[in-house]
N, C-alpha and C positions, 0 to 999 in steps of 0.2 A: 327351366322343367323341359326337358326334353319328349318325347315321344318316340318310343325305338319299335320297329316291326321288321322280323326276319323270319324268312324261310326256312323250313324245316326238313331236310331231303336226308339227311346222316345223322349218326349216331354225335359227333362233333358237332354239326349243328344246334343240336339239341343241347348240348352238354353249355357252349359257349353262351347261346342263349338266356339259360338259367343260371350263368355267372353272372352273365351283365345283369341280369335283372334281380339280383342277390346284392351285386355293389351298388345298383340304383338304391334299392332298399337300405344300404348302408348294415349290411349283415355280414359279418364272417362266415365260415362255412361252420365252426363251432357252435356260435351263435344257429344257425338256420337246421343245423345238427339235432339239436336239443330242442327245437320249434318242432319240430317232424319226429323226434323220438327213436334217431337211425343213428349211428356210429358216423363221426365226423368223414371217416374214411370213406364214404357210401358217397357222400357229397363232392368229395375229391374225385372219385373213380367215374361220375355221371358227368361233372365239369369238364373233364378230361377227355371223355367222348369215349368212355369205353363202354364197348358194344356189347352188347346182352343178347341172350338168342329173342326173347321176346321182343324185344327194339327194330333187332333185324327183321323181324318176319313183319311188325307193323309195319316197318316201311316195306318192304316189298307186298304187303297188301295194298299200300296206300297206294305205290306206281301203278300196281296191274290193275287198279280199278278207279286210277285217276284224281285219286283224292290227293290235295294239298295240306299240309300243316304250315302254320305260322303261329306266332308265338309276339304278342305285344306288352310293352313295359313301357312305364314312367321312369323317369328321374326323380323324382317327387319322393323321398324316403318316408313319408307323414302316411303314403297309402299303404294299403295292405291288412 
């Protein structure tokens, strides 16, 4: 079991971290989408680093104020 941490500075960073965390839990995009009640295409767009106005503004605010975003997840598929 491994513990992972990533610094999130761009939409692609968020997408990759979420993809790796999903895979660590042993979930497909379809399974995660069903769990969240969103289309699979939403999961795909986020994981591919597709930027949204909200995410771009959030990252700009973080840079301006000195806030760092990080993500942590475990390889333990039984967690969650």
